[in-house]
C-alpha positions in Angstrom: 239.9 -49.5 152.2 240.8 -51.7 149.3 238.2 -51.7 146.6 236.2 -54.9 146.0 236.4 -56.4 142.5 233.2 -57.2 140.6 233.8 -61.0 141.0 234.2 -60.6 144.8 231.1 -58.4 144.9 229.1 -61.2 143.2 230.5 -63.8 145.7 229.5 -61.5 148.6 226.0 -61.1 147.2 225.7 -64.9 146.8 227.0 -65.5 150.3 224.7 -62.9 151.8 221.7 -64.1 149.8 222.2 -67.7 150.8 222.8 -66.8 154.5 219.7 -64.7 154.7 217.7 -67.3 152.8 218.7 -69.9 155.4 217.5 -67.6 158.2 214.1 -67.1 156.4 213.8 -70.9 155.6 214.4 -72.2 159.2 212.1 -69.5 160.5 209.3 -70.6 158.1 210.0 -74.2 158.7 209.8 -74.0 162.5 206.9 -71.5 162.6 204.6 -72.2 159.7 205.5 -75.2 157.5 206.0 -77.8 160.2 205.7 -76.4 163.7 206.6 -78.5 166.7 203.4 -80.1 168.0 204.1 -79.4 171.7 206.2 -76.2 171.8 205.4 -72.6 170.8 206.3 -72.3 167.1 207.5 -68.7 167.4 209.9 -69.6 170.2 211.2 -72.6 168.3 211.7 -70.4 165.2 213.6 -67.9 167.4 215.8 -70.7 168.8 216.7 -71.8 165.3 217.4 -68.2 164.1 219.5 -66.9 167.0 222.7 -68.8 166.1 222.5 -67.3 162.6 222.3 -63.8 164.1 225.7 -64.0 165.8 227.8 -63.3 162.7 225.2 -61.3 160.9 226.8 -57.9 161.6 230.1 -58.9 160.1 228.5 -60.7 157.2 226.5 -57.6 156.4 229.7 -55.5 156.7 231.4 -57.9 154.3 234.2 -59.0 156.6 236.0 -62.0 155.2 237.0 -63.4 158.6 233.4 -63.4 159.8 232.2 -65.1 156.6 234.8 -67.8 157.2 233.9 -68.5 160.8 230.2 -68.3 160.1 230.7 -71.6 158.3 231.2 -73.3 161.7 227.6 -72.2 162.6 226.4 -73.4 159.2 227.6 -76.9 160.0 224.9 -77.2 162.7 222.2 -76.6 160.1 224.0 -78.9 157.6 224.0 -81.7 160.2 220.4 -81.0 161.1 219.4 -81.3 157.4 221.3 -84.6 156.9 219.8 -86.0 160.1 216.2 -85.0 159.1 216.8 -86.5 155.6 217.7 -89.8 157.3 215.1 -90.0 160.0 211.9 -88.2 159.1 210.2 -89.0 155.8 207.5 -86.4 156.4 210.0 -83.5 156.5 212.5 -84.8 153.9 211.7 -82.0 151.4 212.1 -79.4 154.1 215.4 -80.9 155.0 216.5 -81.1 151.4 215.9 -77.4 151.0 217.8 -76.6 154.2 220.7 -78.8 153.0 220.8 -77.0 149.6 220.7 -73.5 151.1 223.2 -74.4 153.8 225.6 -75.9 151.2 225.3 -72.8 149.0 225.9 -70.5 152.0 229.0 -72.5 153.0 230.6 -72.5 149.6 229.8 -68.8 149.0 231.1 -67.8 152.4 234.3 -69.7 151.8 234.8 -68.3 148.3 234.1 -64.8 149.4 236.4 -65.0 152.4 239.2 -66.4 150.2 238.9 -63.8 147.4 238.3 -60.8 149.7 241.1 -61.9 151.9 243.5 -62.0 148.9 242.3 -58.5 147.9 243.1 -57.2 151.4 246.4 -59.0 151.6 245.2 -61.3 154.4 246.6 -64.8 154.0 247.3 -67.8 156.1 250.9 -68.9 156.3 251.9 -72.2 154.8 252.2 -75.0 157.3 255.9 -75.4 156.5 256.5 -71.7 157.4 254.6 -72.2 160.7 256.5 -75.3 161.6 259.9 -73.5 160.9 258.8 -70.6 163.1 257.7 -72.9 165.9 260.9 -75.0 165.7 263.1 -71.8 165.8 261.1 -70.5 168.8 261.4 -73.8 170.8 265.1 -74.3 170.0 266.0 -70.8 171.0 268.9 -68.8 169.7 271.9 -70.8 168.5 275.1 -70.1 170.5 
């Protein structure tokens, strides 16, 4: 396995810290800070935490691909925070904290995935390379 540089280790720690902080924050928000008035607060906290558990194994293992696709899940929390900032004055500060944590997790995940991917030699092809390959594949061999 390719060793991880000190800079990449710090990025991983930041990504892991922000991701776990978001899990704790939404759990606290839904169960203690502002529980739903008509639904079981522990069930609601669980509903909000479950999506974050899906990529957790890969994030804990430091897999760059998992960090990258975890950002798709983070977008749900990002949109939730923006919506709550707009519509609910009583929970604005809760939403602001969620927005800050989610943004930090998103950036840290992306940065870690990029740096670790480079260290491992994983890279995306340039669009022009992909287009050339597709064109060659569709045109077939020249006679």
